Each structure stands twice: as structure tokens, then as C-alpha cells.
SEZALUM-102997 format. One record per residue: residue number from 1; x, y negated, z negated of N, C-alpha, C, O in turn. Coordinates in steps of 0.2 Angstrom, whole numbers, plus 2048, in hexadecimal, padded with zeros to 3 digits. Last residue first. Layout:
BEGIN
+-----+-----+-----+-----+------+------+------+-----+-----+-----+-----+-----+-----+
! seq ! n.u ! n.v ! n.w ! ca.u ! ca.v ! ca.w ! c.u ! c.v ! c.w ! o.u ! o.v ! o.w !
+-----+-----+-----+-----+------+------+------+-----+-----+-----+-----+-----+-----+
! NUM !   X !   Y !   Z !    X !    Y !    Z !   X !   Y !   Z !   X !   Y !   Z !
...
+-----+-----+-----+-----+------+------+------+-----+-----+-----+-----+-----+-----+
END
This chain:
BEGIN
+-----+-----+-----+-----+------+------+------+-----+-----+-----+-----+-----+-----+
! seq ! n.u ! n.v ! n.w ! ca.u ! ca.v ! ca.w ! c.u ! c.v ! c.w ! o.u ! o.v ! o.w !
+-----+-----+-----+-----+------+------+------+-----+-----+-----+-----+-----+-----+
!  86 ! 3F5 ! 2C2 ! 1D3 !  3ED !  2C3 !  1D5 ! 3EA ! 2BD ! 1D9 ! 3E4 ! 2BD ! 1DB !
!  85 ! 400 ! 2C2 ! 1D1 !  3FF !  2C7 !  1D8 ! 3F7 ! 2C6 ! 1D8 ! 3F3 ! 2C9 ! 1DB !
!  84 ! 401 ! 2B7 ! 1C8 !  404 !  2B4 !  1CF ! 3FF ! 2BC ! 1D3 ! 3FC ! 2BC ! 1D9 !
!  83 ! 3FE ! 2BF ! 1BD !  3F9 !  2B7 !  1BD ! 3FB ! 2B6 ! 1C4 ! 3F6 ! 2B2 ! 1C7 !
!  82 ! 40A ! 2C7 ! 1BB !  402 !  2C9 !  1B9 ! 3FF ! 2C2 ! 1C0 ! 3FE ! 2C1 ! 1C6 !
!  81 ! 414 ! 2C0 ! 1B9 !  415 !  2C1 !  1BC ! 40C ! 2C4 ! 1C0 ! 40A ! 2C3 ! 1C6 !
!  80 ! 40F ! 2B7 ! 1AA !  40F !  2B5 !  1B0 ! 410 ! 2BB ! 1B9 ! 40C ! 2BA ! 1BE !
!  79 ! 410 ! 2C7 ! 1A7 !  409 !  2C5 !  1A6 ! 409 ! 2BE ! 1AD ! 406 ! 2BE ! 1B2 !
!  78 ! 41E ! 2CA ! 1A4 !  419 !  2CC !  1A7 ! 412 ! 2C9 ! 1A9 ! 40F ! 2CA ! 1AF !
!  77 ! 428 ! 2BF ! 1A8 !  424 !  2C0 !  1A2 ! 41E ! 2C2 ! 1A8 ! 41A ! 2C0 ! 1AC !
!  76 ! 43C ! 2BF ! 1A5 !  434 !  2C2 !  1A6 ! 42E ! 2C4 ! 1A5 ! 42D ! 2C9 ! 1A2 !
!  75 ! 44B ! 2B9 ! 1A5 !  447 !  2BC !  19E ! 443 ! 2BC ! 1A5 ! 445 ! 2B9 ! 1AA !
!  74 ! 45A ! 2BC ! 1A8 !  457 !  2B9 !  1AB ! 44F ! 2BC ! 1A5 ! 44F ! 2C1 ! 1A1 !
!  73 ! 46D ! 2B9 ! 1A6 !  468 !  2BC !  1A5 ! 461 ! 2B8 ! 1A9 ! 462 ! 2B3 ! 1AB !
!  72 ! 47F ! 2B7 ! 1A6 !  478 !  2B6 !  1AB ! 474 ! 2BC ! 1A6 ! 476 ! 2C1 ! 1A4 !
!  71 ! 486 ! 2BF ! 19D !  487 !  2B8 !  19A ! 481 ! 2B6 ! 1A1 ! 47D ! 2B1 ! 19F !
!  70 ! 489 ! 2CA ! 19F !  483 !  2CA !  19B ! 483 ! 2C3 ! 19A ! 47E ! 2C1 ! 195 !
!  69 ! 492 ! 2D0 ! 1A7 !  493 !  2D2 !  1A0 ! 48E ! 2CF ! 19B ! 48E ! 2D1 ! 195 !
!  68 ! 491 ! 2CE ! 1B5 !  491 !  2C7 !  1B0 ! 493 ! 2C7 ! 1A9 ! 496 ! 2C2 ! 1A6 !
!  67 ! 48A ! 2D8 ! 1BA !  493 !  2D7 !  1BD ! 495 ! 2D0 ! 1B9 ! 49B ! 2CD ! 1B9 !
!  66 ! 47F ! 2DD ! 1B2 !  483 !  2DF !  1B0 ! 48E ! 2D9 ! 1B3 ! 493 ! 2D8 ! 1B0 !
!  65 ! 475 ! 2D0 ! 1AD !  479 !  2D2 !  1B4 ! 47D ! 2D6 ! 1AE ! 47E ! 2D4 ! 1A9 !
!  64 ! 464 ! 2D7 ! 1A7 !  46B !  2D1 !  1A3 ! 46E ! 2D4 ! 1AB ! 46C ! 2DA ! 1AD !
!  63 ! 453 ! 2D1 ! 1A3 !  457 !  2D1 !  1A8 ! 460 ! 2CE ! 1A8 ! 462 ! 2C8 ! 1A8 !
!  62 ! 448 ! 2D5 ! 198 !  44D !  2D1 !  19A ! 451 ! 2D5 ! 1A1 ! 452 ! 2DB ! 1A2 !
!  61 ! 433 ! 2D3 ! 19D !  43B !  2D3 !  19C ! 443 ! 2D1 ! 19B ! 445 ! 2CB ! 19E !
!  60 ! 427 ! 2CF ! 192 !  42B !  2CF !  193 ! 430 ! 2D1 ! 199 ! 42E ! 2D7 ! 196 !
!  59 ! 41A ! 2CE ! 186 !  41A !  2CF !  18B ! 41F ! 2CD ! 193 ! 41C ! 2CB ! 197 !
!  58 ! 423 ! 2D0 ! 17C !  41D !  2D7 !  17B ! 41C ! 2D6 ! 182 ! 41D ! 2DB ! 186 !
!  57 ! 434 ! 2CE ! 181 !  42F !  2CA !  179 ! 429 ! 2D0 ! 180 ! 42A ! 2D3 ! 185 !
!  56 ! 43D ! 2D7 ! 187 !  43F !  2D5 !  185 ! 436 ! 2D0 ! 180 ! 436 ! 2D2 ! 17A !
!  55 ! 445 ! 2E9 ! 18E !  43B !  2E4 !  18D ! 440 ! 2E1 ! 187 ! 445 ! 2E3 ! 184 !
!  54 ! 44F ! 2E7 ! 19D !  44F !  2EA !  194 ! 445 ! 2E5 ! 194 ! 441 ! 2E1 ! 197 !
!  53 ! 45B ! 2EA ! 1A9 !  453 !  2E8 !  1A7 ! 44F ! 2EA ! 1A0 ! 44C ! 2EF ! 1A0 !
!  52 ! 467 ! 2E6 ! 1B1 !  464 !  2EA !  1AC ! 460 ! 2E5 ! 1A8 ! 462 ! 2DF ! 1A5 !
!  51 ! 46C ! 2E4 ! 1BE !  46A !  2E3 !  1BA ! 468 ! 2E5 ! 1B7 ! 464 ! 2E9 ! 1BA !
!  50 ! 474 ! 2E9 ! 1CD !  47A !  2E5 !  1C9 ! 476 ! 2E3 ! 1C0 ! 479 ! 2E0 ! 1BB !
!  49 ! 467 ! 2F3 ! 1D2 !  46C !  2EE !  1D3 ! 471 ! 2ED ! 1CD ! 470 ! 2F0 ! 1C8 !
!  48 ! 45F ! 2F5 ! 1C0 !  45D !  2F5 !  1C8 ! 464 ! 2F2 ! 1C9 ! 467 ! 2EE ! 1C5 !
!  47 ! 45F ! 300 ! 1B4 !  461 !  2FB !  1BA ! 45D ! 2FB ! 1C1 ! 45A ! 2FF ! 1C4 !
!  46 ! 455 ! 2FE ! 1A4 !  453 !  303 !  1AA ! 458 ! 2FF ! 1AF ! 456 ! 2F9 ! 1AF !
!  45 ! 44C ! 301 ! 193 !  451 !  300 !  198 ! 454 ! 303 ! 1A0 ! 455 ! 309 ! 1A1 !
!  44 ! 445 ! 309 ! 18A !  441 !  307 !  192 ! 445 ! 303 ! 196 ! 443 ! 302 ! 19C !
!  43 ! 450 ! 30D ! 182 !  44E !  311 !  182 ! 448 ! 30F ! 189 ! 448 ! 313 ! 18D !
!  42 ! 45B ! 2FB ! 184 !  455 !  301 !  17E ! 454 ! 305 ! 181 ! 456 ! 303 ! 187 !
!  41 ! 46C ! 2F9 ! 181 !  463 !  2F9 !  182 ! 461 ! 2FF ! 182 ! 462 ! 304 ! 181 !
!  40 ! 478 ! 2F1 ! 17E !  470 !  2F8 !  17B ! 46B ! 2F7 ! 17B ! 466 ! 2F5 ! 178 !
!  39 ! 488 ! 2F1 ! 184 !  480 !  2ED !  183 ! 47D ! 2F2 ! 180 ! 47F ! 2F8 ! 17F !
!  38 ! 496 ! 2ED ! 189 !  494 !  2EE !  183 ! 48C ! 2E9 ! 185 ! 48A ! 2E4 ! 186 !
!  37 ! 499 ! 2FB ! 193 !  49A !  2F4 !  194 ! 492 ! 2F4 ! 18B ! 48D ! 2F8 ! 189 !
!  36 ! 4A9 ! 306 ! 196 !  49E !  30A !  195 ! 49F ! 2FF ! 18F ! 4A4 ! 2FD ! 18C !
!  35 ! 4B2 ! 307 ! 1A5 !  4AF !  305 !  19E ! 4A8 ! 304 ! 19E ! 4A4 ! 302 ! 1A2 !
!  34 ! 4B5 ! 30C ! 1B4 !  4B4 !  30F !  1AE ! 4B1 ! 30B ! 1A7 ! 4AD ! 30F ! 1A4 !
!  33 ! 4B5 ! 303 ! 1BC !  4B9 !  303 !  1BA ! 4BA ! 306 ! 1B3 ! 4BE ! 305 ! 1AF !
!  32 ! 4AA ! 308 ! 1C3 !  4AD !  308 !  1C8 ! 4B1 ! 304 ! 1C3 ! 4B3 ! 2FF ! 1C7 !
!  31 ! 49D ! 30A ! 1BB !  4A5 !  312 !  1BF ! 4A6 ! 310 ! 1C0 ! 4AA ! 311 ! 1BB !
!  30 ! 49A ! 302 ! 1AD !  49C !  301 !  1B4 ! 4A1 ! 307 ! 1B7 ! 4A7 ! 308 ! 1B5 !
!  29 ! 48D ! 30A ! 1A3 !  493 !  309 !  1A5 ! 496 ! 308 ! 1AD ! 495 ! 30B ! 1B2 !
!  28 ! 485 ! 30D ! 193 !  486 !  307 !  19A ! 48D ! 306 ! 19C ! 491 ! 303 ! 199 !
!  27 ! 479 ! 312 ! 18B !  480 !  30F !  18A ! 47F ! 30F ! 192 ! 47A ! 310 ! 195 !
!  26 ! 470 ! 319 ! 17A !  472 !  318 !  181 ! 478 ! 313 ! 181 ! 47B ! 310 ! 17C !
!  25 ! 474 ! 328 ! 171 !  476 !  31F !  172 ! 475 ! 320 ! 176 ! 476 ! 325 ! 17A !
!  24 ! 46B ! 335 ! 167 !  46C !  32F !  16B ! 46C ! 329 ! 16C ! 468 ! 325 ! 169 !
!  23 ! 471 ! 33F ! 158 !  470 !  337 !  158 ! 470 ! 332 ! 164 ! 473 ! 32D ! 166 !
!  22 ! 47B ! 345 ! 154 !  473 !  345 !  156 ! 471 ! 341 ! 158 ! 46D ! 343 ! 15D !
!  21 ! 487 ! 33B ! 158 !  484 !  33A !  14F ! 47E ! 33D ! 14F ! 47A ! 33A ! 14C !
!  20 ! 47F ! 338 ! 163 !  480 !  332 !  15F ! 486 ! 336 ! 15A ! 48A ! 331 ! 159 !
!  19 ! 480 ! 33A ! 175 !  47B !  33C !  170 ! 482 ! 33C ! 167 ! 487 ! 33E ! 167 !
!  18 ! 47B ! 331 ! 182 !  480 !  337 !  17F ! 47E ! 333 ! 178 ! 47B ! 32E ! 177 !
!  17 ! 475 ! 32A ! 192 !  472 !  329 !  18A ! 477 ! 32F ! 188 ! 477 ! 333 ! 18C !
!  16 ! 479 ! 31C ! 19B !  472 !  322 !  19B ! 478 ! 324 ! 196 ! 47D ! 321 ! 195 !
!  15 ! 478 ! 315 ! 1AD !  475 !  314 !  1A5 ! 475 ! 31A ! 1A1 ! 471 ! 31E ! 1A4 !
!  14 ! 484 ! 30C ! 1B7 !  47E !  312 !  1B4 ! 480 ! 313 ! 1AC ! 484 ! 312 ! 1A8 !
!  13 ! 48C ! 306 ! 1C4 !  48A !  304 !  1BC ! 484 ! 309 ! 1BC ! 47F ! 309 ! 1C0 !
!  12 ! 48A ! 301 ! 1D2 !  491 !  304 !  1D0 ! 491 ! 305 ! 1C7 ! 496 ! 304 ! 1C4 !
!  11 ! 47B ! 305 ! 1D6 !  484 !  302 !  1DB ! 487 ! 306 ! 1D5 ! 486 ! 30B ! 1D4 !
!  10 ! 473 ! 30B ! 1CA !  475 !  307 !  1CF ! 479 ! 305 ! 1D0 ! 47D ! 304 ! 1CB !
!   9 ! 46A ! 31B ! 1C0 !  473 !  318 !  1C1 ! 470 ! 311 ! 1C7 ! 46A ! 312 ! 1C8 !
!   8 ! 466 ! 320 ! 1B3 !  464 !  31C !  1B9 ! 46A ! 31C ! 1BB ! 46F ! 31C ! 1B7 !
!   7 ! 46B ! 32B ! 1A8 !  461 !  327 !  1A8 ! 45E ! 324 ! 1B1 ! 459 ! 325 ! 1B4 !
!   6 ! 473 ! 338 ! 1A5 !  472 !  333 !  1AA ! 46A ! 32E ! 1A9 ! 465 ! 331 ! 1AA !
!   5 ! 478 ! 33D ! 196 !  473 !  33E !  19E ! 46E ! 336 ! 1A0 ! 46A ! 332 ! 19E !
!   4 ! 488 ! 348 ! 192 !  483 !  344 !  190 ! 47E ! 341 ! 197 ! 47F ! 343 ! 19C !
!   3 ! 491 ! 350 ! 184 !  48F !  34F !  18D ! 488 ! 34B ! 18A ! 484 ! 34B ! 185 !
!   2 ! 49C ! 342 ! 178 !  496 !  34A !  17A ! 492 ! 348 ! 183 ! 490 ! 343 ! 186 !
!   1 ! 4AD ! 33D ! 17E !  4A4 !  33E !  17C ! 49E ! 345 ! 17D ! 49D ! 34A ! 181 !
+-----+-----+-----+-----+------+------+------+-----+-----+-----+-----+-----+-----+
END
């Protein structure tokens, strides 16, 4: 791997960018095991605890539980969240 840039870290997970053939590639790794996880996050993604949040539908986000290798996921509608906040 080439030099990297850490975007976000939370708990045992780190979200970072590495250059691959002069193109930035986003990766998520488990610090405890030293393994790169098999996810392809967008540049809008972020970590919160063991959840990788990324854009979903135009008005929602998807949360992927990294502890379960993505077998558990959550979808949140931003419109529904705004309506409850009013």
C-alpha cells in the first residue's frame, strides 16, 4: 500500500484513503485483526461506533454493522427524521 490518509476512526475500526493507480480508494479496516473489510464506501461515508454510515436513497442513509461483516444493516430516511424533529 502507498501512503494513506485517515478520514475517520471509531473504536476498533478506521476509515482511510489510499492511492491506487493514481486514484483514491476508500477502505475500512479492523485495527484489532489488521484486516481490510470488504466494503466500498463512498466519499460521503463516516464511522460511528461499529457502524459505517453511507448515503442510501436520495433522502436517506444506510448504516452497516461492521462487527457482523455487514450482515446487519439499518436504513434511515432523512425526511422521516426531520418530520419527527418538528
